[in-house]
C-alpha atoms as one frame of an Amber mdcrd trajectory, in Angstrom:
protein
  -8.807  -1.890  17.911  -9.879   0.634  14.941 -12.645  -0.246  13.353 -11.331
   1.296  10.378  -8.220  -1.068  10.190  -8.878  -3.837   8.690  -7.081  -7.879
   9.145  -8.356 -10.548   6.876  -8.743 -13.983   7.916  -9.193 -15.131   4.357
  -6.266 -13.006   3.244  -2.656 -13.939   3.616  -0.675 -12.700   6.544   1.029
  -9.725   5.982   4.804  -9.752   5.814   5.610  -6.425   8.227   3.372  -4.385
  10.733   0.430  -3.147   8.424  -3.184  -3.977   7.788  -4.340  -5.404   4.935
  -6.556  -2.297   4.459  -7.527   1.058   6.062 -10.866   2.324   5.292 -11.569
   5.924   5.015 -15.136   7.913   4.393 -15.950   5.946   1.528 -12.333   5.045
   0.298 -10.572   1.733   1.206  -7.001   1.580   0.868  -5.324  -2.026  -0.165
  -1.779  -2.518   1.417   0.583  -4.133  -1.482  -0.660  -7.625  -1.941   1.427
 -10.876  -2.799  -0.013 -13.886  -4.280   0.759 -16.266  -0.678  -2.058 -18.543
  -0.055  -3.906 -17.505   2.724  -2.692 -19.411   6.158   0.411 -20.904   4.798
   3.458 -19.833   3.127   2.632 -21.370  -0.431   3.772 -18.928  -2.991   1.420
 -20.384  -5.924   3.704 -20.212  -9.365   6.944 -20.133  -7.937   9.427 -22.664
  -7.796  12.321 -22.280  -5.328  15.997 -23.533  -4.798  17.014 -25.138  -1.474
  18.329 -22.017  -0.363  14.839 -20.097  -1.112  15.680 -18.404  -4.413  13.079
 -18.535  -7.497  14.533 -20.988 -10.191  11.049 -20.462 -12.239   7.724 -19.048
 -11.691   4.182 -18.149 -13.686   3.394 -14.536 -13.703  -0.322 -15.507 -14.699
  -0.733 -17.808 -11.931   0.580 -15.142  -9.641  -1.760 -12.791 -10.645  -4.897
 -14.552 -10.625  -3.741 -15.294  -6.865  -3.082 -11.598  -6.021  -6.226 -10.833
  -7.628  -8.169 -13.059  -5.417  -5.965 -12.415  -2.048  -7.598  -8.654  -2.897
 -10.722  -9.544  -4.069 -10.802 -11.330  -0.419 -10.290  -8.077   1.619 -12.465
  -6.041  -0.451 -15.501  -8.467   0.413 -14.369  -8.460   3.913 -15.670  -4.723
   3.948 -18.824  -5.416   1.920 -17.002  -4.690  -1.702 -16.100  -5.946  -4.495
 -13.218  -5.265  -7.650 -15.904  -3.599  -8.856 -15.298  -0.768  -6.746 -11.496
  -0.323  -7.402 -10.906   2.849  -8.909  -6.977   2.672  -9.038  -4.484   0.062
  -9.156  -0.554   0.558  -8.299   1.485  -2.917  -9.944   4.825  -3.801  -9.086
   6.650  -6.534 -11.438  10.080  -7.790 -10.776  10.828  -8.474 -14.668   8.163
  -5.925 -16.631  10.159  -7.215 -20.215   9.516 -10.753 -19.831   6.482 -10.635
 -17.715   4.313  -7.361 -18.753   2.790  -9.220 -21.761   1.103 -11.875 -19.834
   0.719  -9.633 -16.520  -1.395  -6.943 -18.952  -3.880  -9.974 -20.043  -4.227
 -11.151 -16.758  -4.711  -7.890 -15.022  -7.477  -7.229 -17.872  -9.376  -9.979
 -17.623 -10.522  -8.842 -13.750  -9.926  -4.953 -14.628 -10.660  -3.926 -18.376
 -14.893  -3.247 -17.838 -14.132  -2.174 -14.537 -11.502   0.915 -15.952  -9.148
   1.662 -12.604  -6.879   3.995 -13.335  -3.132   2.093 -12.989   0.467   2.616
 -12.676   3.021  -0.064 -13.266   6.361  -0.003 -12.372   9.405  -2.641 -12.468
  11.018  -3.047  -9.145  14.641  -5.086  -8.623  12.869  -7.257  -6.302   9.880
  -7.990  -3.802   9.448  -8.570  -0.017   8.713 -12.230  -0.295  10.182 -14.467
  -3.389   7.536 -13.532  -6.028   6.982 -11.523  -9.048   4.357  -9.494  -9.056
   2.317  -7.537  -6.111  -0.756  -5.209  -6.278  -1.878  -2.065  -4.360  -5.492
  -1.286  -4.535  -7.756   1.684  -3.901 -11.589   0.850  -3.911 -14.194   3.862
  -3.894 -18.080   2.553  -1.654 -19.821   5.337  -1.909 -22.682   6.406  -3.498
């Protein structure tokens, strides 16, 4: 197994054939991360109907959970959120969720100051409203 390919036992299992992260030199590339709880199918802040459709959700709860999952992956590599230099954010409802998402995001990243791109997408691979992809720098 390639030591630069990271599968964290503390983060939720990926929903496809990809690792949680890859380390390339002094950079860590964290795959798109959702809010699922590690070791379960539970999605914090999401309520589903009998056939698995979202009936309601709380984007603040999901955002906190996503960032915690990213933190787990980074910590497994000896890094922290303070090492994050770039974040790509995916929201399924920009108009309704951006303000709340931005407030929670700022609690973690405002002082760190990574660059960021936020886009709206029609849907995500699981019934979630937010996903983040991060790049961290662990050099000097």
